[in-house]
N, C-alpha and C positions, 0 to 999 in steps of 0.2 A: 481134214475139213479146211476149206479156205477161210482165211482170216476175214472178218467183217469189213466191208468197204464203207467209206464215208459217203454221205449223201451226194456230195459234189462228184465223187468218182462214179457213182451209179448214174448220175445225170449226164455224164460225158457220152454215154452210149445211146442216149435218146435221139431219135431221128429228128433232124431239123428240116421242117417242110419248106424252108425258103431256098431260093436259088443263091448260088455263091455270089453272083453279080449284085452289088449294092448292099450286101449284108455287112452291117457294122458291128453288131454285138453278138457274141456267141450265145447260143441257147442256154447252156448251163449257167452262164452269168446272169441272164435275165431271170431264170427260175430261182437262182440263189438269192438275188436281190429281192424277189417277191417273197421268199420265205423269211429272210431277216427283217424285211419290212413288215410282214404280217406279225411276226413275233413282237415287233415294237408298236403294233396297233395301226399300221398303215394298211387300210382295207380296200383301197381303190387303186386303179392304175395310176392316176395322177399323184396320189399320196406316195405310192411306192417309188415312182420316178423322182419326185421331189426329194424324198428321203435319201435316195442314193446320191443325188447331186449335192445335197446339203452336207453329207458326210465327207465329200471331197474325193479327189482323184485317187489318192493312195488307198482309200477304202474300196473304191470300185475295182482297182487293180487286184486287190486281194480276192475279189470275187471272180476274177477272170476277164474283166472288161479290157478291151484292147484299144478303145478310143473313148475320150470323154465327151464327144460330140454326138448329138442326135438322140440322146436318151429322153424319151417322152412317153406320154400315155398312148399316143397313136402307135408307137412301136409295140407296146404290149397288146393293144387291141388287134393289130394285124397278125401277130405271132401266136398268141394264146388261142385264138379261135381255130387255128390249124394244127395244133399239137395233137399227137396221138395220145389221147387221154388214157386209153387202156394200158399202153406201155408205160406211161408215166405212173399210173396207179400201181402197176406190177412192181416197178422199181422202188417206189416208196414203201410198198408192202414188204419187200425184201429187206429194206433198210430197218423198218420197224421190227420185223420178225427176228432179225439178227441181234437185236438188243433185248429180246425177251428170253427169260429162262424157260426151262421145260415146263414148269408148273405155274408160270406167270399169268396165263390167260385160260383158266379152266372153264370159263363161262362166256359164251358169245350171244349177244342180243341181235336179232334181225329186225330191222325196221326201215321204213322209207321216209323221205323228206323232200318236199318241193321247195326250191329256191323261188320264193314268191316274186321277188324283184325281177326275175328273168322272164316273167309273163309279158307277152306283147300282143295287145289286141285280143283276137280270138285264139292265138297260139298259146297253149298252156306252158307253164313254167317248167324248167328242167327238174325232173324227178329222179332221185337217186336212192338206191337201196344199199344199206351198209350192214356189214358184219362187224359189230363193235364189242370189244372186250372191256366191260365196265371196271374191272379190277385194275387195269393199267391205262384206261382211257385211250385205247388205241383202236383205230379202224384197220382191221386186217384185210378187208376187201370191200370194194364199193363198185357198183355198176349203175349205169344210167338206164332208166326204164324207157324203152323206145315207145313212141306214140302208138305203134301198131301192136303192142303187147301190154302186159300188166305186171304188177308187183309179184304175183304168184309165179309167173314164168321166169321173171328176172331172178327171183330168190332161188329157183332150182339151178340156174346157171351160177349164181353167186356161191352156192354151197360147194361147188367144185373147185373153188379157189383156195381157201385156207384149209389146213389139215384139221379134220374133225375128230380124229380118234381120241376117245376118252373125254371129249369136251361136252359140256351141257349146252344145248342150243335152245334158246327161248324165243318165242314170237307171239304176236297177238293173233286175233281171229283171222286176219288176212292171210296168215301163213300157216294156219291149222288145216292142212290138206293131207290126204293120205300119201300122195306122191312125195311131198316134202318130208314128211316123217319117215317114209321108206328110204329116201335118199340119205337122211342123217344116220339112220340105223345101219344102212349098208356101208357107210364110210366109217363106222365104228363110233359114232357119236351117240348122244343121249338127248331125247326130246323132252321138253316141258313147255307146252303151248296152251294159251288161253283159247278155249273154243268159242265162247260167246258170253256176252253180258246179258243176264236174264232180266235185270231191272236196274233202273237208276231213278230214284224218286226221293221226295221229301215225305217222311211219315205223316206230317200234318195234312198233306193234301192227297194221301193215298186212299184207295178205295177200302171199304170195310172188308174184313176177312170173309172169305166164302164159307158156306156151311161145311161142317166137318164131313169128310169123305171116307169111304171105306178104306181101311189100311191096305197098303200095297202088298204086304206079306203077312202070312199067319204069325201068331205071337212068337212061336219058337224060332222061326226063320228070321223074324224081325229082330229078336234079341241077339241072334248070331251076327247079323249084319251090323247091329249097333256096337257089339263088342269089337268088331274089326276096324271101326272108325278111329283114326288118330286125330287129335285136335291140338291147336296151338293158337296163341293170341298175343298181341303186342299193342301197346298204346303209346302214342307220341303226342307231345304238347309243344306248340311253338307257332309263331306267326299268327297269334290270335285265334288258334283253333285247336281242337282235340281230335285226333284221328285214331280210331280203333280198328284194327285189322284182325280178323279171325279166319281160320282155315280148318276145313274138315277133309280128311284124306282117307280113301278106302281102296282096297284092292279087290273087293268083291265083284266088281264089274269087269275084271280083266278078261275072263273067259268070254263074256258077252261081246266085248269090243275087240278082242284079239284077232278075230278072223278078218275084220275090216281095217283095223289100225295096227300095223306091224309094230310089235314091241311094246304096245301099250300095256302097262302093268298096274297103273293106278289112275284114279280120277280124283279131282278135288273141287271143293266149293269154297270160294273166297268171298268174304263179306267185308266191305269197307264202310265205316260209318264216320262221317265228318261232322263236327259240331263247331259252329262259329257263332257265338252268342245264342240267339234263339233259333237260328237256322240249322237244320239237320238234313244231311243228305246221306242216302244209303245206296250202295252199289253192290250187286251180287254177280259174281263171275264164276263160270264153270270152266274147267280145264282138264287136260289129260297129260300124262307123263310116262316115260319109260324108265324113270328113276326107281331103283329098288329101295325098299325100306332100309336096307343096310347102308346104302349110299346117302340117303337123305330122309330123315324123319319129317314129321309135320312142321317142326320149328325151322328146319333147314329149308324145306320147300316154301314156307312163308317168306323167308329171307330171300330166296331165289326169285320168287315172283315180284317182290319189291325191287330187287336188284336189276331186273330187266329194264325198268324205267330209268336206269342210269343213262341210257342212250338219249333220253329226252333232256335230262338235266345236265349231264356231263358232256354231251356232244352237241346236240341240236340247240340247246339253250345257249351255250357258249358261242357257237357259230352265228346264231341270230343276234345275241346280245352284244357281247364285247367285240366280236369280229364282224358284226353288221352284215350278215349274209342276205337277210331278207330285204334290206334296203338297197342292196347293190343292183344296178341295172345292167350288169354284164350278162349278155345272153347270146351272143353270136357264136355259131359253131360249137366247139368244145370248150369255149372259154369258161363258162359257168362251172363245168365239171372240174376243169383244171384248178380254178380258184377254190373249189370245195376241197380238193386234195391238199392244197397249200394250207387251208384252214385246219384240216385234219392233222397235218404235221405240227402246227402250232399247238393244238390241243394236247397232243401226245408229249411234246417238249415241255409244256407248262407243268404237266403232272410229273414227268420224269425228273424235273428239276426241283420238285417239292412245293410247287405253288398251289395253294388251295383256291386262290382267286385269280382268274384270267386277267382281270383288270390290273391287279397288282403286278402280275408278270409283265404285261406290256409296259407299264410305267418303269419297271426295272430295266427292261431291254432297250428302251428308247434312250436310256442314260448310259447303257453299257453295251454298245454295238459290238465290241470286240468279243464278247461272250457268244453272241449269235454266230459270228464267223467261226469260232471254235467248235460250236455244235455242228455246223455244216461240214467242217473240214477234218474232224477227228474220226477215226474209224469206230470208236466206241465211246 
């Protein structure tokens, strides 16, 4: 097996879209400066260029710059919009994958996100679908959703990028489709998808219960179905609210769903109740899974459904909050996707270096730029 390459070594092979005439700065150097700048909280072209110049010429030389002149935000704007984002994403994916162990990313969450700042007039913002490993805060694959397609079709293409064998793939209702579940099963993966939200309401304003209806099953059959149901519950307190999550899981519908949903062995009903003072909200979610009872009981399935939303808090929240993606007006060509990849690198590095707070990590790296150079240049 080949030894893992450093990020700068992998970027050396990335195609430079510029002509040789008039080219001042090597593409790997520009991308390297963007990464070290993002690690230090420099989230715009102008901030990245200024950060490089403020660090001085010796610092730029270590990144591979060949001249100190002409580094500005216009250079980044002209170059980043023309970069082959798919190739850049593939190289970053290889770099991240080489740093993960065999069992480091057992769970992948699939979800999409729009860079709202990239919207221009009637032109929608750049929308990206990601395969995110919440256990290591790593984006293993990411695709742009073309204006002529949708998240569903992009997800089918995305599933062909990272290895899925033995991994649990979770998604919300947007990705709960037969062909997506079939693609995961065919690749050796395991599905656990939310099919729909049945209700989201406040009990104080809900309608009165409907009159009792005829039972769905005869008593003996109903008792057998009840005995098959697994239950789990957990309660969290914090941020001024109490959240109670309970799940019911059964395999009694596997035969009914199995002909339409390949590999479906269990269904679940998840209920979330949030209390903040006098305000109470209740949400009920239905889902399907190909996870066997031996692989995950009700308690593990409850943790898995909650872990899926790590993509919102651990990835999207950091990109929007600390790394200011939604306020960025970068939108030309492939530039918004390239900057999203740079942000993904920063999120992965923050977690790998042991930082629980992205803001604390940026404050550290702005004071210790030599550590960012080491992260880019060392193979492991």
